[in-house]
N, C-alpha and C positions, 0 to 999 in steps of 0.2 A: 454111941447112941445106947441110952441106959437099958439096961435089962426090960424095964418095964414099961418099956414102946416097944422093945424088939418083940417081946409079946404080946402085946396090943396088936401089931402090923402081922403077926403071923393068924391070929383067930378073926380078923376082919370078915363080915357078914357079905355074900354076895348079890345083894338086896338095894334098890334104890332110898337114898337119905342123905342125911348132913351130917358133914364131919365139921370138929374145929379143933383147931390146933392150941394149945398154950405154951409156956414160958416157963423158965424154972421160979419165976415169980406169981405164976397163976394170972397172968394178963391175957387175955386172949388175944391170938395175933390174927385170926384166921377163921374167916366160915364159908363153907365150901358144898357143894352139891352133886351129887353124882347118880346116874345111873343103875351102876356096881359100886357099890362102894371100897370092895377090895381092891378092884382093879385101880380107880382113882386115884386112893391114896399108894398104894402102892408105888405110881410113879412119878408121887414126888422122891422115894428112895432112891429112885434111880443115880446110878453113878454116871449118868451122861446127862443128868438133870440141865435143861436150854435156861441160859437167863440170870443173869448176876444176883440180880434183887430178888429171885424167888430162892437160890442156892443159899443165901443169909438168912431167907426168913426159915426155908426149913435148918441152916444149924443152930435155929435157937429153939426150935419143938424140943417138949421135953414130956408134952402128956397131950394124947386126942382121946375125943370123945365121937359117939357117933349115935345118929338118930336116924332107927329104920323108918321109911314112910310108903304111901301104896305107890305112887308113882312119882316120874320127875316133874312133875308138876305139883305135886305135891311138897319134893323138894324143893323146888324153887321158889316156893311161896313161904316154904318156913325158911330159909334161909334168906329170904329177903327182910322178915320178920325179927330175926334173929341181928342182922345186919342193922336194921335200925337203932333197934335197940339195945345193943351194946358198942356199935359203930367201931369194928377190928382195925387196929390198922391196916395191915394190907389189902383191906377190901376195895374194891373201887364202890362211890356212892355217890347218889344224887343229890351233893349236898347244897340245895335248892331250901331255905330256911326262909322264903318269903310268904306273906299271905294273900294270895290273889282275890280278886274280887269276885263275886260272884251276880248275879239279877235275881231279886228276891221276888217273886208273885207273894203278896202277905197271904195269911190264913185269917181273912174277915169278910166282914161283907162289904161289898165293891173294893176287892182289893186293889190294894195300893201298889206301880212297880218303880223299885229303885235298885242302887248298888249296893252292898255290902261287903264289906272284907270277914262277917262274923255268921255264921249261922248258929240260930238257933232251934231247938224241938220242939218247936212249935204248930207244928203241920202245915210251914209255910212251903212255900216250894221253892227250889234253890235250880239254877240252870250258871252252867260254868266249871271249874271255874275257868278266868280269860288268863291266861299267858300275861297278854299287855290289858291296859285298863282302856285304852283309846278305841280299839273295836267293840267294846261294851259299851262306850257313851252312844261313841258313833250310833250303834243297834237301837241303842234308848231312845237318842234322840230321834232317830227314824220312826218308831213305836211311838215317841209323841206328837211327830210331825202327822201322823195320821191317824191317832184317836186322839179322842177328847176324854183323860183320865183324870180322875182326883188326885192331886198332892195331898188333903189335908190329912190329917191325923186324928179325927173327929172317930166316934163310935158311932158307928151308921146303922144302929139295929132297926129292924123294919118298926118296935114301937115307940123308938126316938124320934124318927124320921116323922112316924103318925102325930104322934104329939105335938108337933111345930118344932120343934126347942132347938133347933140350925135355921139360920141364914145363909143364902147364897153369898159368896165373898168377892173379891177381885179378879180371882181364877173366871169364875164365870163372866162376869161382864166383860171382860176382856177374851171371851170366845174359846178359853182353855179347858172349859168341864161343862159338863151339860147337867151339873145343879141335883146329882143325887141327894143332897142332903136335905132338900124342899120339896123330894117323890117327882122333880120335876124328870128324873131320867128313871126308867124302872130296872128291877133287877137281873129281868130275862137281858134285857136289852145290853146290859154293862158287864154280863158272863160271857153273852155271845161274843165279843169282844174281845172278852180276857182271854174267849178259846183260841181264836182268831190270832194273839198276839201267844199264847203259846207256842204255835203252827212257824210262826214267825223265827221265833228265838231257837226252835228244832230243826229252821231250815225246810220246813212245810208252809210255799205261800198262798197255799191252793185255796184255803178257809177266808184267808184276810181280803186277797180279791174276788172270793164270790162276797162275801158281805160290801165290799165294795161298791162292785158294778151292781149289787141291789141295790142298794142306797142311793148310790146314782142312777139308776133309772128310775124309782120311787120318784124322786124331786121332777126328774127331764117329765115324767108322764103328767105333775102335779105343777107343771111351766115354772116350776121353780129353778130357773137355769141358771140363777148366781149361785145357788147350792150344789149345784150337780157338777159345776164346773169347778167346785172347791174340790167335792168329793173326787173328779177326774185330776188332780193336783196332786191330790195326795196317793192316789192309785201308778200315778205315772212317780212319783217318789218312791213308793213302792215297787213296781220294776224295775229303778233305776237302781236300786241296794241288791235288789234279786242279780241284776246283771253283773254290777261289779262282784259278788261272792260266787254266782255259780262258774266253777273252773271245768266239770267234766259232763258226762252226761248225766243228767237229771236221775234215772235208773239207778244208778249209783246211791246206793242209800243205804244208811244207818252203817258207816264203814272208818276202820280206821286205820289209818297209816302211818309208814314209819319209811325213813330213809336214813341214811348213817356215812359219816364218813370218819376214817382217821389218820392219825399218824403215829408216831414213834412213844409221843407224849400225853397223846391223849382221843378220845372219839368224841364225836359231836350227832347228838341223834335230832331229827324233828320228829316232830309226830302230828300230823293233823285227824283231825275229826270232822265224817264226812256224813253227811244227811240231806238227800236229794240232790245230789251233786254239789251242794255248796261245804265248802268251809267252813263247819264253823267254830273250831276251836282250830288255835294253829301254838305249838311248844317248841321251843329248841333248848336245848341243854348242852354243854360241855363235861366231861366223865372225863376225870384224872387217871392215867393208866399208873395202880401201883407197882404188880408184877409183869409179867410179860403176857395181857388177857390178848385173848384173842378175838377178831370182830360179833364172834358169834356167841359168846358167853355173854360181853358187854349188853350188847342188843337184847338177848334174854332177861337179864338183868331190867333194864330200863321199859321192856316190854312192860312188865311186871309191874316195877314202881309209877312209869306214867299212867298205866291206865287205872290204877287206883288212887293216884292224883285227883285226873278228873274225871274219876265216878265213871268209866265207859264199859259198856257192858255191850258191844259191838260182838255180833256171832261171827262178824268177819273181817278176818288185816291183813292188810295188805302190807310184803315186806320186801328189802330187796336182792336177801336170800336167806337161802332155808335153813331153819332151825332143828336141830334136834328134838324138843320137846312140845310135847300136844297135850293142847288145853283143851279141856271138856266143854264140848260144845260148842267149840270155836273154830272154825278154820283159818288156819294160815295158809296164805297162798302166796306165792312166789308170781307174779303175769308177766306172758312173753310177750304179750301184743295188746295192743286197743289202748281202751280210756286206761285200763285202769293201770296199765303198763307208765302210763304217761304221767297219771296221778305219783306214783312213787316215783317216777323221778324227778318231778317239781319238789316231791319231800325231799330229796337229796340234793338236790339243786340249792334247798334253801339251807339243809345243814351244811354244806360246802360253800356256802355264802357267810353263813354266821362263826365258819372255823377263820375266815377269809379277815374277817371282820375282829376277831380277836387276836387272830396274830400281829394286823396292822398296829392294835393298841398296846400288845405285848412287847412289840420292836421298839413303838415308844417310853413304853413304862421300864421296862426290862429287857436292854440289849444284849446284854450277857446270855438271858435265859434262851431268847429269838436266835440268838449264834449256835448254842446249847443242842437247840432243837434241829436245826439246819443240818449242822454237823453230823446229827445221829442218821438223821433220814439220807443222806448221803453215803454215807458207810455201808447203811442197809441198801439200797438201790446199786449201787456200784459195786456190790458185793467185796467191801474192802474189810482187811481185819483188823484195821484203827481208824478212829475219824480223821478226813482229808482238812488238816487244823492250818497244812502246808501246802500251799497248792501252785506248780509253776504248770504256764502255759507257752507252747511256741507257736510261732509262724511265722513263714519264709514270705518275704516281697522283694520283687525285679519285675520289670518290666523288658520281654524278649532279652533277657538274660543280662541284660546291663545292671551294672550298680546294684547286684545283690544284698540284704541282709536278712537277717534272722533277727528272730524280738523273742525275749523270753519273759516274762511277763511274770510276778509274782505276785501269789494273794494269802493272806493271814487271815484266819477266823473266817474266812468269806468278801473281806475286803482288801482294796488292793493295797500294796507295799508300794510304793512308788519307788524308793530310794533302791528295794531289790533289784527294777529293772534292770536288765542286759540287754547289749544289742552286739551281733557275732556278723563279722563281715566272714566269708568262707572264706578257706587259705587253698583249697585241694580241688575245691572241683567249678572246672571252666561253664561255661552256657548254664542254660535255664533248667537244671535237672534237680526238683524240689526233694526227690528220695533220697540223692547222693548228700544233698545240702544238709536235710534233717537229721541223717547219719553222723557228720562231720559236728554237727553243732550239738547235739547230744551227746555225742564224746569228750567233746573240749568242755563243757557245763560242768560235768560229773564226776569227768578226771581232775578238773582243779577243786572241786568241793572236797573230793576224796585226798587230794594231799595235800587240803589246806586246814581240812581236821571241822569242816562245816558243817550245818544238820543240813539232812536231805530232806526234799517234801513228801508228804505221805500219798501223793497223786502229781501225776504227770500228763496232762493234758495234751493232743497233737491235733491243730487242727489241719484236717484231712480224714483222707481213708482210709483204707486197709495200708494202700502201699507207703505211706508217710510215715504209718504207726509202726509197719513191720520194718520200716530201716530205720528208728526211733529203737524197737526192740534190738536189734544188731548189735549196735552199742549200748545197750545196757547189758547186755549178756557178755562183752567181750568186755564191760568193767566189774565182773561178777555181782550185777543189781539188779537183773530180772528175777524175780518174785518178791524182792524186799520191798518193792516199791510198788504199787499201784498205776499203771500208765494205760492209759483208754485215750480212741480216735474220736470226733465229732464231724462229723460230714454235713455240711451246709444244706443241702438240700430239703431232707427231709428230717435234718437233726437226728441222723440214727448216732448211736453210740455204741463206735466197736472195741471189741475187746483181744486181745491178743490171741491165736487159738483158735477163737469161736466163730464160726462160719455165719451164726444169725445174730444179727445188730440188736440190740436193746432202743425200742423206744417209749421214751418217755409221757407221761401225759404233759400237755401245754403250759399247762398252770403250773407244773412241781416246781418248788425252789430249787431241786437238785437242780433240773435245766437249765432254771435261770442263771444261777450261779455258774455253771458249765458256758453257758451262750457269754453271759459276761468275760469273763476269766479269755474265752474266743477272738469276742470283739474286742477288747482292750490288747490281749497278741496282735493283732491284725492291726489294729487302730495304731500303735505303738511302731511297728515294724513298717507301718505306709508313711509315718512321718518321717523315718528317719529315712528310710528310700527316696524320698523326696527333697530331703536335704542335702543327700551325698546328691543326689543326680543333678540338683543344684548347684552347688558346688564343684561338682565335676565339670558343667559348660563354662561354667568361670574360671574355674582354674583352664581348661582348654583356648580361650580367649588368652589370656595371659601368655601361657605356653611359649605363644606364635611369635613374643619376644627375645628376639637371639640375645645368649647370653645371662637368660631371667632363668632361676632352677627353682625346683619346689619350698625350699626354704622362704627364698625370697618373695614368691606367692604367698603364703601362708602368714609372713611377716605382714606384709601390706595390708590384706586381708583383715587380719587381726585392730589393724591399727586404722583403716578407712572404711572397712567393712563391707565395699560393695565396687565391680569394675571403674563404674559411672561416677565414682568419688574419685580414682584413680585418674582416671577420665582428666578430669575435672582440676586436679590438685595442683598447684604452682612447682615451679620447681626448689622454691627453698622449701617446700613439705613435705618433698621427697628425699630432698637431701637430709635433711632432720630426721626421716626413718630411715634411709639407705646407703647415705654417702653420697658423693659428689657424682662417682663413675655412673655408678647402676642405675641413681637418680636421674643422670642428663640420657640414657640410653633409653629407658622407660618414658621421659619427658618429649624427647624426639619421635618414638616410636607413632609416642599420641598427637601427636601435634603435626610433624610431618603429613601424617596421612590425612 
């Protein structure tokens, strides 16, 4: 560490603020925020600093700068702005440069309503942005189905309408417009519709419903039943749209909701904007992890960035877990029960589904990256010192102790390596003793690998609970391999993962890819073992019938089966065929045995 940096570390303030790390070329490496600058920055220079990538970054730091602010929230805002401006290499960022559509209510007489990706500071109202264009189009189509609005770009100033400058167009004749250009619709009536439309866009359907019901009743009182029916259809369309968008109690109003899931390489954050119980905005993004960022840090960054992106000023934010930051005049709530809890769970579900979708795409486009991510996840969840690039799974197969076999399957980088599969026939065990069989097979497998100098696996998976696992551990201890290879057992009933000397099993998420890999290894070992057990049992039955022939031994039986494949074909063979295989004397014994019988 250079003396200048060492001196800076000794004189850091214990105030909230932002710190910036620079390398020897004055390139900005990282921007971070802190409640206590001194405590946070010094933690990076701890000898036991966790995380390989973090240690690499710290090794490059030659200089640091700090900026003191009034609160942790101010630090978060400043950090966010600096990251967007300078894009440091080691910071996580919502790298999303797409231009999202807005619904615009134009600042003009008889305002038009349309979709746009460009905001102009001309006094017009903009609602959004919408993460996907389709929901915005559906909303606009619903509005246009309910209300007759003008679509032309004429300047409908009062004096120009009074002077009779314009004539109604085709839109009027096909009943899509009420003809304000000729003064056939008053500005007051048009503005009343625009006011109701504002409510619909914000998720408040009350004014729109009141307006339509009033119009419908007016037509009905005047015996204009066709017009009343038309209004009724538009009211039904509005209620149908509302029903599809209402997901929680309508009393939940003006709330932002965040859901999150993460793995070793990325985090996935979902955002809902809720008004009057309706989701009027939905957005999900992937955030790549650069250093060993925890979920709290990432969600804090995402919360500020996404609320800015979607121009949200909600005073209540629902979260899946607590954050240390406090936002002025905003309540950060982690709901425990009720509708608010359910909407957070829905947001988390959206984040998880988005993650699965992304992972499926990666699996197709970049299989190596997919494999690397799964290996990193398995290393973490199974508490391993290294990634399990080479996994071996074991399973015993027998029926009431007859024809026992033990299967060993091998997976490399999460995929089966069938050329490396092995079958073991127990030599020292009599009867159905799974524990002794597992002990023998594990010893034989790894004794041979050690003798031949072959590569050992990083993970051994035993199909069974504590008993089978303990038996396998005995053999590893005898070979001096215990502690050098991770070994676990998997029990079928509850998919429990057992570790040696740990009485409490590990329960993995049912959708966890680590669990899916372990299940696949276990199931493949079972399939391979059962297949060979059946083959051995069938061969044993066949041999027992041939063994009844006097003077016929095991070698003769194997020769016959290798040539003729089945007892049936042996029985049906001519004497000449048998003589070609075995010679005259033995052929005559076998022929006479079957034909005399």
